[in-house]
C-alpha positions in Angstrom: 146.9 24.9 165.5 147.7 21.8 163.4 145.5 19.7 165.6 142.6 22.1 165.3 143.0 22.3 161.5 143.1 18.5 161.2 140.1 17.8 163.3 138.0 20.9 162.7 138.1 21.9 166.4 137.7 25.3 167.9 140.1 26.6 170.6 137.4 25.8 173.1 137.1 22.2 171.9 140.8 21.7 171.9 141.0 23.1 175.4 138.3 20.7 176.6 140.2 17.7 175.1 143.5 18.8 176.6 142.0 19.8 180.0 143.1 23.4 179.7 141.3 26.7 179.2 140.4 28.3 175.9 142.3 31.4 177.0 145.5 29.3 177.5 145.1 27.8 174.0 144.8 31.3 172.6 148.0 32.5 174.3 149.9 29.5 173.1 148.7 30.0 169.5 149.7 33.6 169.6 153.2 32.7 171.0 152.5 34.5 174.3 152.7 31.3 176.4 155.3 28.6 176.1 154.1 25.1 177.1 157.6 23.8 177.8 158.7 20.4 176.4 157.6 18.2 179.2 154.1 19.7 179.3 153.7 19.7 175.5 154.6 16.0 175.5 152.0 15.2 178.1 149.2 17.3 176.5 149.8 16.0 173.0 149.6 12.4 174.2 146.0 13.2 175.3 144.9 13.7 171.7 147.0 10.9 170.2 150.0 13.0 169.1 153.6 12.6 170.1 156.8 14.6 170.1 159.5 13.1 167.8 163.1 13.8 167.2 165.0 13.0 164.1 168.8 12.7 163.9 170.1 16.0 162.5 173.0 14.3 160.7 170.6 12.3 158.5 170.7 13.8 155.1 167.4 14.9 153.5 167.9 12.5 150.6 168.3 9.5 153.0 165.3 10.6 155.0 163.2 11.1 151.8 164.2 7.7 150.5 163.2 6.0 153.8 159.8 7.7 153.8 159.3 6.9 150.1 160.1 3.2 150.7 157.8 3.1 153.8 155.0 4.7 151.8 155.4 2.2 149.0 154.7 -0.8 151.3 152.2 0.9 153.6 149.9 2.5 151.1 150.1 0.0 148.1 148.0 -3.1 148.8 149.9 -6.4 148.5 148.6 -8.6 145.7 149.7 -11.7 147.4 147.5 -11.6 150.5 145.2 -9.4 152.5 147.5 -9.9 155.5 150.3 -7.3 155.2 152.5 -9.4 157.5 153.0 -11.8 154.6 154.7 -9.1 152.6 158.5 -9.2 153.4 158.9 -5.5 152.3 156.1 -4.4 154.6 157.6 -6.3 157.5 161.1 -4.8 156.9 159.5 -1.4 156.9 157.9 -2.1 160.2 161.3 -3.1 161.6 162.9 0.1 160.4 160.1 2.2 161.8 160.4 0.5 165.2 164.2 1.0 165.3 163.8 4.7 164.5 161.1 5.1 167.1 163.2 3.6 169.8 166.2 5.7 169.0 164.0 8.9 169.1 161.6 8.1 171.9 162.6 5.1 174.0 160.8 1.8 174.3 157.8 2.7 176.4 155.7 4.4 173.7 156.4 1.4 171.4 155.2 -1.3 173.9 151.8 -1.9 172.5 153.0 -1.9 168.9 155.9 -4.3 169.7 153.5 -6.7 171.4 151.2 -6.5 168.4 154.0 -7.4 166.0 155.0 -10.4 168.2 151.4 -11.6 168.2 151.0 -11.3 164.5 154.3 -13.1 163.7 153.6 -15.8 166.3 150.4 -16.7 164.5 152.1 -16.8 161.1 155.1 -19.1 162.0 152.8 -22.1 162.3 152.4 -21.9 158.5 154.8 -22.3 155.7 156.8 -19.1 155.2 159.4 -18.4 152.6 163.0 -17.6 153.7 162.8 -13.9 152.7 159.7 -13.5 154.9 161.3 -15.5 157.8 164.4 -13.2 157.7 162.2 -10.1 157.6 160.1 -11.4 160.5 163.1 -12.2 162.5 164.4 -8.7 162.1 161.1 -7.2 163.1 161.0 -9.4 166.3 164.6 -8.5 167.1 163.5 -4.8 167.0 160.4 -5.7 169.1 162.6 -7.5 171.6 164.9 -4.5 172.1 161.9 -2.1 172.4 160.3 -4.3 175.0 163.6 -4.7 176.8 163.8 -0.9 177.0 160.2 -0.7 178.3 161.1 -3.1 181.1 159.0 -5.9 179.7 161.7 -8.6 180.0 159.7 -11.8 179.7 158.0 -10.5 176.6 161.4 -9.3 175.3 162.9 -12.7 175.7 159.9 -14.4 174.1 160.3 -12.1 171.0 164.0 -12.9 170.9 163.4 -16.6 171.0 161.0 -16.4 168.1 163.4 -14.2 166.2 166.1 -16.9 166.7 163.8 -19.7 165.6 162.8 -17.8 162.4 166.5 -17.0 161.6 167.4 -20.7 162.0 164.6 -21.8 159.6 165.7 -19.2 157.1 169.3 -20.3 157.5 170.3 -16.7 157.8 173.5 -16.3 159.9 173.1 -12.5 160.2 169.6 -12.8 161.6 170.8 -15.5 164.0 173.6 -13.3 165.3 171.1 -10.4 165.9 168.8 -12.7 167.8 171.7 -14.0 170.0 172.7 -10.4 170.7 169.2 -9.5 171.8 168.9 -12.6 174.0 172.3 -11.9 175.6 171.2 -8.3 176.3 168.0 -9.3 177.9 169.6 -12.0 180.0 172.2 -9.7 181.3 169.6 -7.1 182.3 167.7 -9.8 184.2 170.9 -10.6 186.1 171.5 -14.0 184.5 175.2 -13.5 183.5 175.8 -17.2 182.7 172.9 -17.2 180.2 174.1 -13.9 178.7 177.6 -15.4 178.3 176.1 -18.5 176.6 174.1 -16.5 174.0 177.0 -14.2 173.2 179.4 -17.1 172.7 176.9 -18.8 170.4 176.6 -15.7 168.4 180.4 -15.4 168.1 180.6 -18.9 166.7 178.8 -17.8 163.6 181.1 -17.2 160.6 181.5 -14.0 158.6 179.9 -11.6 161.1 179.6 -8.0 160.2 182.0 -5.7 162.1 179.0 -4.1 164.0 177.7 -7.5 165.1 181.1 -8.9 166.0 182.0 -5.9 168.1 178.5 -6.0 169.8 178.8 -9.7 170.7 182.3 -9.2 172.1 181.0 -6.3 174.2 178.0 -8.4 175.4 180.4 -11.2 176.4 182.7 -8.9 178.2 180.0 -7.2 180.2 178.5 -10.5 181.2 181.9 -11.9 182.2 182.5 -8.7 184.3 179.6 -9.7 186.5 181.0 -13.2 187.2 183.6 -13.5 189.9 187.0 -14.7 188.7 186.5 -13.7 185.1 187.9 -10.2 185.1 190.8 -10.9 182.8 188.6 -12.6 180.2 186.0 -9.8 180.5 188.7 -7.1 179.8 190.0 -9.1 176.8 186.5 -9.3 175.3 185.9 -5.6 175.8 189.3 -4.8 174.2 188.4 -7.0 171.2 185.2 -5.1 170.8 187.0 -1.7 170.9 189.6 -3.0 168.4 186.9 -3.8 165.8 187.4 -1.7 162.6 184.9 -0.8 159.9 182.1 0.6 162.1 179.9 3.5 161.2 180.2 6.6 163.4 176.9 5.8 165.1 178.0 2.2 165.9 181.4 3.3 167.0 180.0 5.8 169.4 177.4 3.3 170.8 180.1 0.7 171.2 182.3 3.0 173.2 179.5 3.8 175.6 178.5 0.1 175.9 182.1 -1.0 176.5 182.5 1.7 179.2 179.6 0.1 181.2 181.7 -3.1 181.4 184.8 -1.2 182.3 183.0 0.5 185.1 182.0 -2.9 186.4 185.7 -3.8 186.4 186.6 -0.7 188.4 188.2 1.0 185.4 186.5 4.3 186.3 188.6 6.9 184.6 188.6 5.1 181.2 184.9 4.4 181.6 184.1 8.0 182.3 186.0 9.2 179.3 184.3 6.7 176.9 180.9 7.5 178.4 181.5 11.3 178.0 182.5 10.8 174.3 179.5 8.5 173.7 177.0 10.9 175.3 178.4 13.8 173.3 178.2 11.9 170.0 174.8 10.4 170.6 173.3 13.9 171.1 173.0 14.2 167.4 171.6 10.8 166.7 169.6 9.3 169.5 168.0 11.0 172.6 167.6 7.5 174.1 171.2 6.6 173.8 172.3 10.0 174.9 170.3 9.7 178.2 171.5 6.1 178.8 175.1 7.1 178.7 174.5 10.2 180.9 172.9 7.9 183.5 175.8 5.4 183.3 178.2 8.3 183.7 176.5 9.3 187.0 176.6 5.7 188.2 180.3 5.4 187.4 181.0 8.6 189.4 179.1 7.1 192.4 181.1 3.9 192.2 184.3 5.8 192.0 183.3 8.1 194.9 183.7 11.2 192.7 181.1 13.4 194.4 182.6 16.6 192.8 181.5 15.4 189.4 178.2 13.8 190.4 176.0 16.9 190.7 176.8 18.0 187.1 176.2 14.5 185.8 172.9 14.3 187.5 171.8 17.7 186.1 172.8 16.5 182.6 170.6 13.5 183.0 167.8 15.6 184.3 167.9 17.8 181.1 167.8 14.6 178.9 164.9 12.8 180.6 161.9 14.8 179.1 163.0 13.9 175.6 162.5 10.1 176.0 160.2 7.5 177.6 162.3 4.6 178.8 161.7 2.3 181.7 165.4 1.4 181.9 166.5 5.0 182.0 163.8 5.8 184.6 165.0 2.9 186.7 168.6 4.0 186.4 167.6 7.5 187.5 165.9 6.1 190.6 169.0 4.0 191.4 171.2 7.2 191.1 168.9 9.1 193.4 169.0 6.3 196.0 172.8 5.8 195.8 173.6 9.5 196.0 171.7 10.0 199.2 174.9 9.6 201.2 176.1 12.9 199.8 172.8 14.8 200.3 174.6 17.2 202.7 176.5 18.6 199.6 174.3 21.4 198.3 174.9 20.7 194.5 174.1 17.1 194.9 171.0 17.7 197.0 169.6 20.1 194.4 170.5 17.8 191.6 168.7 14.9 193.3 165.6 17.0 193.7 165.7 18.1 190.0 166.2 14.5 188.8 163.3 13.2 191.0 161.0 15.9 189.6 161.6 14.6 186.0 160.5 11.0 186.8 157.0 9.9 186.1 154.8 9.6 189.2 154.4 6.3 190.9 151.0 4.7 190.5 150.2 2.4 193.4 148.3 -0.7 192.4 144.6 -1.0 193.3 
């Protein structure tokens, strides 16, 4: 009804744009038919709309302040230049928007936007930029790098991270440098290059006066990278413990850290501890980020597979199935496919067989290349 009002369409016109009948539109408008979340998400995308989720714990004042700040830079023309990317406040608002979008939706819907930001900043860095703008641009490309990483665009994610690091160096901003090193370590680890991931995390940890959140994240990155290198299990565990021992984190950062550390513990064979931390992280993230919630549910299923706990696996897979329609993430989709493949050995168990079928039904269809 909002779309019809905004665009002046009739039910028949909206039905034509969505590829459904006018009668079906009428039933939905009258509350007789329920689209279901997955179908609603698909249909809305056809007319340029999207489903969004906002953390319920965020206070109305905080949300209103963010929207007011964003509007002030989006709708008020900059006197300095016709190029809004030369306005540090505008660039910071873009970075905040991209972070919120990733938490709510996942990286895939943000891919085009992230690539556009990288292109714009890449053009500007050839000129003479002030330190404030360089720091803001570094933060924007850090967020673009993480979104592209979640979308499975790893070369582009690394490219964005490298530019973010370069801008942070020029701005002489240690906080921005540590963010960029964190992003590059994350991308390298996902690409399977543990040595490079270790190098980036160690460089970030050499920076003085890191915030508790960044310090814990870099220790976690280092521990997870070391866990994948033979003979470094003790050092990996020490780094993961340092991450968990960090104080002064926000509830969101603490929950995310626990889930991320658990991934490293699972690699080290510490399955019970990993399962506990992943459960706590998934429960907590349900109120803040659908993306993180789904990530930790997927990791919990993978941990059960590694531990041979078939009795828990079916429920973990069903939990992930319920979370998938809320996000669009190449990483989570890939993890779901890995879970389906790895659980095939237990297909004779009814609960797991049904869970595998349900999980498969939630994945986007494969599109063979022409």
